[in-house]
N, C-alpha and C positions, 0 to 999 in steps of 0.2 A: 250519549257519552256520559259516563259516570265520573264522579270526582276522582275515583281511583285511577281511571284512564288518564286524566289530565295530570295527575301527579307523577305518572310514569313516563311522560313525554320528555324527550331530551331536546337539545337545541335544534338538531336537524329535523326532528319530527315537527316541532313548532314552526320552523321556517318553511317546511314543506306544506303545511296547512295554509300558510299565507302565500304560497307560490314563489317562495324565495329559496335560495340555497347559500351555503357558506362560500366565501371567496377563498380560493386556493392561492396561497402566497408562493412566491419564488423560493422561499426557505423550505417550505414543505416539499416542493418538487425536487429541490437540490438535495435535501436529506434523503429522500427516497432513491434518487439516482446514486448518491454516494454509498448508501447502504447496499444497494444492489451490486455496485462495483466491488465493495468490500467482500460480499458473499462470494462473488465470482473469483476474487483473488484467493480466498481461503479454499474454495473448491479446486481451483487450479493448482495450488500448492500441494493439496492432498493428493491429487491425481499424479502430480510430478513425483512425489515421494513414493507412491505405489509403483510407478513405472520406471523408477530409477534403475539403471543397469548395475549399480554398485551398492554395497551396503553403506550405511551411514559412516561407520568407522573408516572404511576404505576411502570414501569421498572426502572426509575431513582430512585424512592423511595426505591425499593428493593435493588438496587445496593448500594445506600448510606447506607442503614441499614446494609447490609452485610459487607461493607468496614469498617463501624464504629465498628461493633462487632469484626471483625478480628483485628482491631487496638487495641482494648481493650484487646483481648486475647493475642496478642503479647506483650503488655505492662505488663500484668500480668505474663506471662512466663518470661519475662526479669527481672521483680522484684523478682520472685521466685529464679531464677538462681543467681541474684545479692545477695540475702539474703543468699543463700547456700554458695556462694564464701566467703562472709564476715564471716560467721560462721566458715568456714574452716580455714580462716586466724587467727581467734581469738583462735582456739584450739591448 
């Protein structure tokens, strides 16, 4: 073994010579798992966009229409319950 070989050793090589290894922490495992999950989410989103039955503009239009209708329905129901409560207070 030459001096050049010793200077090129990293931590794991040195520990391997001694018969040891680095301890894997929970953080390293968790980050690996979260990273894998994140990659899966991105791949799934990409596949969903490729296989979507509508174009993006059509989908956004439909979502906007549904949200707008749901908001109007919620306002109407709130107005009806508010009117019923007011009538109950007057009686």
